[in-house]
C-alpha positions in Angstrom: 41.9 4.0 33.8 43.1 2.4 30.5 45.3 0.1 32.5 42.4 -1.0 34.5 40.3 -1.8 31.4 43.3 -3.6 29.8 43.7 -5.8 32.9 40.0 -6.4 33.0 39.8 -7.5 29.4 43.0 -9.6 29.8 41.6 -11.5 32.7 39.1 -14.3 32.2 36.7 -13.2 34.8 33.9 -12.2 32.3 31.0 -9.8 33.0 29.0 -9.6 36.2 25.2 -10.3 36.2 24.5 -6.6 36.8 26.5 -5.5 33.7 24.7 -8.0 31.5 21.3 -6.9 32.9 22.2 -3.3 32.1 23.1 -4.1 28.5 19.8 -6.1 28.1 17.7 -3.3 29.5 19.4 -0.8 27.1 18.8 -3.0 24.1 15.2 -3.5 25.2 14.7 0.3 25.3 16.2 0.7 21.9 14.0 -2.0 20.4 10.9 -0.5 22.1 11.7 2.8 20.4 12.7 1.4 17.0 10.0 -1.1 16.2 7.0 1.3 16.2 8.9 3.7 14.1 9.8 1.0 11.6 6.2 -0.2 11.4 5.0 3.3 10.8 7.5 3.8 8.1 6.6 0.5 6.5 2.9 1.4 6.5 3.6 4.8 4.9 5.7 3.1 2.2 2.9 0.6 1.5 0.3 3.3 1.2 2.6 5.3 -1.1 3.1 2.2 -3.3 -0.7 1.6 -3.5 -1.3 5.2 -4.5 1.4 5.0 -7.2 0.0 1.7 -8.6 -3.5 3.2 -8.8 -2.2 6.4 -10.5 -0.3 4.4 -13.1 -3.4 2.3 -13.9 -5.7 5.3 -14.6 -4.3 6.0 -18.1 -4.7 2.3 -19.0 -8.4 2.5 -18.0 -8.9 5.6 -20.1 -7.2 3.9 -23.0 -9.5 0.9 -22.6 -12.5 3.3 -22.8 -11.2 4.8 -26.0 -11.0 1.4 -27.7 -14.5 0.3 -26.8 -16.4 3.5 -25.7 -17.4 1.7 -22.5 -15.7 0.5 -19.3 -17.7 -2.7 -19.3 -15.4 -5.7 -18.9 -12.6 -3.6 -17.3 -10.4 -5.7 -15.0 -6.7 -6.2 -14.2 -6.1 -8.3 -17.3 -7.7 -5.7 -19.5 -5.6 -3.0 -17.9 -2.5 -5.1 -18.4 -3.2 -5.3 -22.2 -3.4 -1.5 -22.4 -0.3 -0.9 -20.2 1.9 -3.9 -19.3 3.5 -3.6 -15.9 0.4 -2.7 -13.9 1.0 -3.6 -10.2 0.1 -7.2 -9.2 -2.3 -6.2 -6.5 -4.3 -3.8 -8.7 -8.0 -4.6 -9.3 -10.4 -2.8 -11.5 -14.1 -2.9 -12.4 -16.9 -1.0 -14.1 -20.3 0.1 -12.8 -23.4 -1.6 -14.1 -23.9 0.6 -17.1 -20.2 0.8 -18.1 -20.1 4.6 -17.7 -17.6 4.6 -14.7 -14.8 2.6 -13.3 -13.0 2.0 -10.0 -9.3 1.0 -9.6 -8.0 -0.2 -6.3 -4.8 -1.5 -4.8 -3.7 -2.7 -1.4 0.0 -3.4 -0.7 -0.4 -4.5 2.9 -2.5 -7.6 2.7 -5.9 -6.0 2.1 -6.0 -3.9 5.2 -5.7 -0.4 3.7 -6.8 0.4 0.2 -6.0 3.2 -2.2 -8.8 3.5 -4.8 -10.0 5.9 -7.6 -13.3 6.3 -9.2 -13.4 7.7 -12.8 -15.3 7.7 -16.0 -18.3 9.6 -17.2 -20.6 8.2 -14.5 -20.2 7.4 -10.8 -21.4 4.4 -8.9 -25.1 5.2 -9.6 -24.6 5.3 -13.4 -24.7 8.1 -16.1 -25.1 11.6 -14.8 -23.5 11.1 -11.4 -20.1 12.6 -10.8 -17.3 10.3 -9.8 -14.9 11.6 -7.1 -11.9 11.8 -9.5 -9.6 11.9 -6.5 -7.6 9.2 -4.6 -9.5 7.6 -1.7 -8.2 5.6 1.2 -10.0 3.3 3.6 -10.2 -0.3 4.7 -12.8 -1.5 2.2 -11.7 -0.4 -1.3 -14.0 0.4 -4.2 -17.7 0.9 -3.5 -20.0 -2.1 -4.0 -21.6 -0.6 -7.1 -18.4 -1.6 -9.1 -17.7 -5.2 -10.0 -14.1 -5.1 -9.0 -12.2 -8.3 -9.4 
């Protein structure tokens, strides 16, 4: 058997069309399996990065509140003054009366957001309760916050 392979490789006949087609089909099957798995892994990694960026910005928002007793004027630049190194896709904003805030991030080109509502008031102002948990959807912070 080995002698046959050696003589086959030593000759200059090359591969038959059938052999090449079999190799191409095998490669096609492997690619068809690998690409969806890769895209799923990539999406999961981007979601995890967005969650992490939002979590790391929350202490900066609370520090901003401690300095001025309001969330009014909260944005990415204000967060960056409180904690340099905030993710480049992070956006933040306050509600109309400055009693609550929302921080959002999207690492995948604005298709899926991770966002967090916090503060003493939710999107309808003082007295309402913000979610205080991480949220995920395709729109980001509610419209009641001026996120920019």
